[in-house]
VOPAKE-256438 format. One record per residue (C-alpha): residue number from 1; residue in three letters; y negated, z, x. Coordinates in steps of 0.001 Angstrom, whole numbers, plus 500000, padded with zeros to 6 digits. Layout:
<rec n="NUM" res="ala" y="Y" z="Z" x="X"/>
...
END
This chain:
<rec n="1" res="met" y="319586" z="770775" x="142582"/>
<rec n="2" res="arg" y="320977" z="773789" x="140801"/>
<rec n="3" res="glu" y="321043" z="771955" x="137489"/>
<rec n="4" res="ser" y="322861" z="769055" x="139114"/>
<rec n="5" res="gln" y="325422" z="771395" x="140634"/>
<rec n="6" res="glu" y="325999" z="773167" x="137344"/>
<rec n="7" res="ala" y="326404" z="769792" x="135626"/>
<rec n="8" res="arg" y="328787" z="768733" x="138411"/>
<rec n="9" res="asp" y="326581" z="765731" x="139070"/>
<rec n="10" res="trp" y="327630" z="765320" x="142672"/>
<rec n="11" res="val" y="325860" z="762000" x="143166"/>
<rec n="12" res="thr" y="322516" z="763603" x="142379"/>
<rec n="13" res="val" y="323332" z="766591" x="144595"/>
<rec n="14" res="ala" y="324137" z="764219" x="147448"/>
<rec n="15" res="asp" y="320914" z="762278" x="146856"/>
<rec n="16" res="ile" y="318857" z="765471" x="146914"/>
<rec n="17" res="leu" y="320513" z="766574" x="150144"/>
<rec n="18" res="glu" y="319988" z="763208" x="151773"/>
<rec n="19" res="tyr" y="316497" z="762309" x="150602"/>
<rec n="20" res="glu" y="314811" z="765686" x="150141"/>
<rec n="21" res="leu" y="316545" z="768253" x="152314"/>
<rec n="22" res="ala" y="317419" z="766145" x="155356"/>
<rec n="23" res="pro" y="313792" z="765237" x="156178"/>
<rec n="24" res="leu" y="312822" z="768910" x="155957"/>
<rec n="25" res="ile" y="315603" z="769868" x="158345"/>
<rec n="26" res="leu" y="314468" z="767208" x="160805"/>
<rec n="27" res="asp" y="310897" z="768512" x="160588"/>
<rec n="28" res="trp" y="312081" z="772050" x="161306"/>
<rec n="29" res="arg" y="314137" z="770826" x="164273"/>
<rec n="30" res="arg" y="310975" z="769345" x="165744"/>
<rec n="31" res="met" y="308873" z="772431" x="165018"/>
<rec n="32" res="thr" y="311327" z="775089" x="166188"/>
<rec n="33" res="pro" y="310783" z="774609" x="169955"/>
<rec n="34" res="lys" y="307009" z="774735" x="169427"/>
<rec n="35" res="ile" y="307286" z="777918" x="167397"/>
<rec n="36" res="lys" y="309552" z="779430" x="170047"/>
<rec n="37" res="asp" y="307042" z="778599" x="172779"/>
<rec n="38" res="glu" y="304180" z="780145" x="170809"/>
<rec n="39" res="val" y="306171" z="783320" x="170191"/>
<rec n="40" res="arg" y="307023" z="783614" x="173871"/>
<rec n="41" res="lys" y="303346" z="783193" x="174801"/>
<rec n="42" res="ser" y="302372" z="786023" x="172484"/>
<rec n="43" res="leu" y="304808" z="788496" x="174055"/>
END
């Protein structure tokens, strides 16, 4: 992604954000409440 940004290849940057980063963000959104619950249990 950095190389694409430096090359000002905004189409590739957008593709990376959409196809690689977005799924990771969705996964973290699903995991965050579970992590929060586990942390609360351990307190």
